[in-house]
C-alpha positions in Angstrom: 104.4 114.6 92.5 106.5 112.1 90.6 107.7 108.8 92.1 106.4 107.6 95.4 104.1 109.4 97.8 104.9 107.2 100.9 108.2 106.0 102.2 108.6 102.4 101.3 110.5 101.8 104.6 108.3 103.5 107.2 105.1 104.2 105.3 105.1 107.8 106.2 104.5 110.6 103.7 107.5 111.8 101.7 108.5 115.5 101.7 109.7 116.5 98.2 111.8 119.2 99.8 113.9 116.8 101.9 113.3 113.2 100.8 114.6 111.1 97.9 111.2 110.8 96.1 112.6 108.8 93.2 114.0 106.2 95.6 110.8 106.0 97.7 112.5 106.5 101.0 112.5 109.4 103.5 115.6 111.0 104.8 115.1 109.6 108.3 114.8 106.1 107.1 117.8 106.5 104.7 119.8 107.5 107.7 118.6 104.5 109.8 119.4 102.2 106.9 122.9 103.6 106.7 123.7 101.2 109.5 123.2 98.2 107.2 126.6 96.5 107.4 128.7 95.8 104.3 129.3 92.1 104.2 132.3 92.5 102.0 134.1 94.8 104.5 132.9 94.0 108.0 132.8 91.0 110.3 129.4 91.4 111.8 129.1 90.7 115.5 126.0 89.4 117.3 125.9 92.5 119.4 125.8 94.8 116.4 123.1 92.8 114.6 121.0 92.6 117.7 121.3 96.4 118.3 119.7 97.3 115.0 116.3 99.0 115.3 114.8 96.8 112.5 114.7 93.1 111.7 118.0 91.9 110.2 118.6 88.5 108.6 121.9 87.5 107.0 121.8 84.7 104.4 124.7 82.8 103.1 125.0 81.9 99.3 122.9 78.8 99.9 120.1 80.8 101.6 120.9 79.5 105.1 120.3 81.9 107.9 123.6 83.1 109.4 122.2 85.8 111.6 118.7 86.4 112.8 118.6 89.5 115.1 116.7 90.2 118.3 114.3 92.6 116.6 113.3 90.1 113.9 112.9 87.4 116.7 110.5 89.9 118.5 108.5 90.4 115.3 108.1 86.7 114.6 108.3 85.1 118.0 111.0 82.8 116.7 114.1 82.0 118.8 117.2 83.2 116.9 119.2 80.1 118.0 116.6 77.8 116.4 116.4 79.7 113.2 120.1 80.2 112.5 121.4 77.5 110.2 118.1 76.7 108.6 117.2 77.3 104.9 115.4 80.6 104.7 113.0 79.8 101.8 112.2 76.2 102.8 112.3 76.1 106.6 111.9 79.6 107.9 109.7 81.6 105.6 108.2 79.5 102.8 105.8 82.4 101.9 108.8 84.3 100.6 109.6 81.7 97.9 107.8 83.9 95.3 109.1 86.0 92.4 109.0 89.4 94.1 111.3 87.9 96.9 113.2 84.7 96.0 113.0 85.6 92.3 114.6 89.0 92.9 117.4 87.4 94.8 117.9 84.9 92.0 118.1 87.8 89.5 120.8 89.5 91.7 122.8 86.3 91.6 122.5 86.0 87.9 123.8 89.6 87.4 126.6 89.0 89.8 126.8 92.6 91.1 126.2 94.2 94.4 122.6 95.5 94.4 119.7 96.5 96.6 115.9 96.2 96.2 113.4 98.0 98.5 109.9 96.6 98.5 106.8 95.9 100.5 105.8 92.4 101.3 103.1 90.5 103.2 104.5 87.8 105.4 101.9 85.1 105.8 102.5 82.8 108.8 100.0 80.4 110.4 100.0 82.6 113.5 100.2 86.1 112.0 100.1 88.1 108.8 102.1 91.3 108.6 102.9 94.0 106.0 106.6 94.8 106.0 109.1 96.9 104.2 112.2 95.0 103.1 115.6 96.2 101.9 117.3 93.3 100.2 121.0 94.0 100.0 122.8 91.5 97.8 126.6 91.2 97.6 128.4 89.6 94.7 130.1 87.2 97.1 126.6 85.6 97.4 125.7 86.8 100.8 122.4 88.7 101.4 121.1 91.0 104.1 117.4 91.3 104.6 116.6 94.5 106.6 112.9 94.3 107.7 110.6 96.8 109.2 107.1 95.9 110.2 104.6 98.4 108.9 101.5 96.8 110.5 99.8 93.6 111.4 97.1 92.4 109.0 93.8 90.7 110.0 
């Protein structure tokens, strides 16, 4: 088998007959992620963001949190109202201020094109440590959507 063996989003085995092996994502997850809103075309309501079955964080061009959905609040134990407006890399999740995460976002900004990056990441927090899949969707207008699915708790 070439490419990935496990779906980067849900961590389940990929089926070469039905899944996008080269993209590393199963058809079920690809369908789920089809609901990621397009920040260039849509005005995103609180109700829509909170209804998503995965964590969803919307960042403005200065990396301030515009939306922090109910699923992500459940994952982290953070109150959405207390998180929104804070700087993501400095105040919310300093563990993400590394090359694979903040560095990738900076690369997107330098290229100035709409792009996506699907990767696994370990969130390290004083109260928990979790392995997650993240789909980072960058829009050339500077806004970013982080779609996050917890794979499992660590330790």
